[in-house]
C-alpha positions in Angstrom: 45.4 23.3 -85.1 46.0 27.0 -84.3 47.6 28.6 -81.3 46.1 29.4 -77.9 46.9 32.8 -76.2 46.6 32.3 -72.5 47.1 36.0 -71.5 44.9 38.6 -73.2 42.3 41.1 -72.3 39.7 43.3 -74.0 40.5 46.4 -72.1 37.8 48.6 -70.7 37.9 52.4 -70.8 38.5 52.6 -67.0 41.4 50.2 -67.3 42.8 52.3 -70.2 42.7 55.3 -67.9 44.6 53.6 -65.1 47.7 55.9 -64.2 50.1 53.0 -64.3 49.2 52.0 -67.8 51.2 54.8 -69.5 54.5 53.3 -68.3 53.4 49.8 -69.6 52.7 51.3 -73.0 56.2 52.8 -73.1 57.6 49.3 -72.6 55.7 48.1 -75.6 56.5 51.1 -77.8 52.8 52.3 -78.1 52.0 55.9 -78.6 48.7 57.7 -78.2 45.7 56.6 -76.2 45.6 53.0 -74.9 43.6 50.6 -77.0 40.1 49.5 -76.0 39.7 46.8 -78.6 36.4 45.5 -79.9 35.6 41.8 -80.5 36.1 42.4 -84.2 39.6 43.9 -83.7 40.6 41.2 -81.3 39.5 38.4 -83.6 41.3 40.0 -86.6 44.5 40.1 -84.6 44.0 36.5 -83.6 43.3 35.4 -87.2 46.4 37.2 -88.4 48.6 34.9 -86.3 46.5 31.7 -86.5 45.3 31.9 -82.9 42.3 29.7 -82.3 41.4 30.7 -78.7 42.3 33.6 -76.4 41.8 33.5 -72.7 40.4 36.9 -71.7 41.3 38.1 -68.2 39.2 40.0 -65.7 41.2 42.5 -63.6 40.5 43.7 -60.1 42.7 45.8 -57.8 42.6 47.7 -54.5 40.8 50.7 -56.3 38.1 48.4 -57.7 37.2 46.6 -60.8 39.1 47.3 -64.1 37.5 44.5 -66.1 34.8 42.7 -64.2 33.9 39.0 -64.5 30.5 40.1 -65.8 32.2 42.1 -68.6 34.5 39.2 -69.5 31.4 36.9 -69.7 29.7 39.3 -72.1 32.9 39.5 -74.2 33.1 35.7 -74.4 29.4 35.6 -75.6 30.4 37.7 -78.6 32.5 34.8 -79.9 32.0 31.8 -77.7 34.0 29.5 -80.0 37.1 31.7 -79.8 37.2 33.1 -76.3 37.4 31.6 -72.8 37.7 33.5 -69.5 40.0 33.9 -66.5 38.0 35.2 -63.5 39.4 37.5 -60.9 38.5 38.5 -57.3 38.7 41.2 -54.7 41.4 40.0 -52.3 40.2 42.3 -49.6 37.0 40.3 -49.3 38.2 36.7 -49.0 34.8 34.9 -48.5 33.1 37.0 -51.2 36.1 36.1 -53.5 35.4 32.4 -53.0 31.7 32.9 -53.7 32.6 34.9 -56.8 34.8 32.1 -58.2 32.1 29.5 -57.5 29.6 31.8 -59.3 31.7 32.1 -62.5 34.3 29.4 -62.8 32.8 26.3 -64.5 35.9 24.9 -66.3 34.2 25.5 -69.7 33.5 29.2 -70.1 35.8 30.4 -67.3 38.7 28.0 -67.2 41.0 29.6 -64.6 41.6 32.5 -62.2 44.0 35.4 -62.5 45.3 37.8 -59.8 48.2 40.2 -60.5 50.4 40.6 -57.4 52.0 44.0 -58.3 48.5 45.6 -58.7 47.8 44.7 -55.1 51.4 45.1 -53.8 50.9 41.8 -52.1 53.2 38.8 -52.8 51.4 35.5 -53.6 52.2 34.0 -50.2 50.1 36.7 -48.5 47.3 35.2 -46.4 44.6 37.0 -48.4 45.3 34.7 -51.4 44.9 31.5 -49.6 41.1 31.1 -49.8 41.5 31.8 -53.5 44.0 28.9 -53.9 41.8 26.6 -52.0 38.8 27.5 -54.3 41.0 26.9 -57.4 41.9 23.4 -56.2 38.3 22.7 -55.3 37.1 23.9 -58.8 39.9 22.1 -60.6 41.3 25.1 -62.5 44.7 26.8 -62.7 45.7 29.9 -60.7 47.4 32.4 -63.1 49.6 35.1 -61.9 52.6 37.3 -62.9 56.2 36.6 -62.2 59.3 38.7 -62.8 59.8 42.5 -63.0 56.8 44.8 -63.2 56.5 47.0 -66.3 54.3 49.7 -64.7 55.8 51.9 -62.0 55.0 49.5 -59.2 57.2 47.3 -57.1 58.7 44.2 -58.8 59.5 42.3 -55.5 56.0 40.8 -55.5 56.9 38.9 -58.7 60.0 37.2 -57.4 59.5 33.4 -57.5 61.5 32.5 -54.5 60.4 32.6 -51.7 56.9 34.0 -52.4 55.6 31.6 -55.0 57.6 28.7 -53.7 55.7 29.0 -50.4 52.4 28.7 -52.2 53.5 25.7 -54.2 54.6 24.0 -51.0 51.4 24.8 -49.1 49.2 23.8 -52.1 50.8 20.8 -53.9 47.5 20.2 -55.8 47.3 23.7 -57.1 48.2 24.2 -60.8 49.9 27.6 -61.2 50.8 29.5 -64.4 53.3 32.3 -64.0 53.0 34.9 -66.7 55.6 37.2 -68.2 58.6 34.8 -68.2 60.1 35.8 -64.8 63.0 38.0 -65.9 65.4 38.8 -64.2 64.8 35.7 -61.9 65.0 33.1 -64.7 67.1 30.6 -62.7 64.6 30.8 -59.8 61.7 30.3 -62.2 63.3 27.3 -63.9 64.2 25.7 -60.6 60.6 25.9 -59.4 59.2 24.3 -62.5 61.7 21.4 -62.0 60.8 21.1 -58.3 57.0 21.4 -58.7 55.2 19.4 -61.4 52.1 21.7 -61.3 54.0 24.9 -62.1 54.1 26.4 -65.6 55.1 29.6 -67.2 53.7 31.7 -70.1 55.6 34.0 -72.5 53.1 36.9 -72.3 54.6 40.4 -72.6 57.4 39.1 -74.8 57.8 38.8 -78.5 59.4 35.4 -78.9 62.6 36.9 -80.4 63.1 38.9 -77.2 63.0 35.9 -74.9 66.1 35.6 -72.7 68.6 33.0 -74.2 68.5 30.9 -71.0 64.7 30.7 -71.2 64.8 29.6 -74.8 67.3 26.9 -73.9 64.9 25.8 -71.2 62.0 25.7 -73.7 64.0 23.2 -75.8 64.8 20.9 -72.9 63.3 20.5 -69.4 60.6 23.2 -70.1 59.1 21.9 -73.3 56.1 20.7 -71.4 55.9 23.7 -69.1 56.1 26.8 -71.4 52.8 28.2 -72.8 52.2 30.9 -75.4 50.7 34.3 -74.3 50.7 37.8 -75.6 49.3 40.4 -73.2 47.0 41.7 -76.0 46.3 44.5 -76.7 49.7 45.7 -75.4 51.3 43.2 -77.8 49.7 41.6 -80.9 49.8 37.8 -81.5 51.4 38.4 -84.9 54.1 40.6 -83.4 54.8 38.1 -80.7 55.2 35.2 -83.2 56.8 37.1 -86.1 60.2 35.5 -85.6 59.2 32.2 -84.1 61.4 30.3 -86.5 64.4 32.0 -84.9 63.9 29.8 -81.8 64.6 26.7 -83.9 62.1 24.6 -82.0 61.3 21.1 -83.2 57.8 20.4 -84.4 57.0 18.7 -81.1 58.3 21.6 -79.1 56.5 24.2 -81.2 53.2 22.4 -81.0 53.5 22.1 -77.2 54.4 25.7 -76.8 51.7 27.1 -79.1 48.8 25.0 -78.1 49.4 21.5 -76.6 50.5 22.7 -73.1 47.6 25.2 -72.9 45.1 22.6 -73.9 46.3 20.2 -71.2 46.7 22.7 -68.4 43.4 24.5 -69.0 41.6 21.3 -70.0 40.4 22.9 -73.3 
């Protein structure tokens, strides 16, 4: 059984032209124009790392749609056995956001919701998220977000787990949350929240596994073996590049299977 990548996107041209993306590309060592990958290129990258399924994200920010839910739906249709979707919303229109999620999220084609706090410059305990959280609970799907510092030239404070994400987990004990990008430099805060809240998980997107902080790797082998999920942030990082030195982590077979696919299958009900 192959891996599941829970953070990827098939970038549109308008997202590739976003002014903050150049800084993100520097973090990942890319030069030249940002990638706008096709289905064929994305599937080839998945196959090179034995990735069975990728969750494709929609993106929406204050300036408008970067990858729409309609576009993600069309992307999934090009390879429905390999792709699932994560819908997104316009936080400035809370009731329309709820209607949008009810329109797209069915738990089969679209299996979750993603909103990136740094893009909105709004921490996750802002009131504008709360109708979205209620909709996720009602629809029975995870809310996916970003934790930790921000690669683009945007504020990182919105990604700090405590108090912002802790407030959400306290207010919505039924809500399943997946925090992407590991949470550095607030690893201790992140780990403490996963211990405290049984519905909180974290994915390793934006990190090649050999670059994971040592404390995070130790957590993966202990209390976090049922909480850590594989992700890439494709096309910023490739699945093969992220997993090239997986053996260096010295995970047991059980830990590795949970990390690569088991936890994702459970959390996203795949």
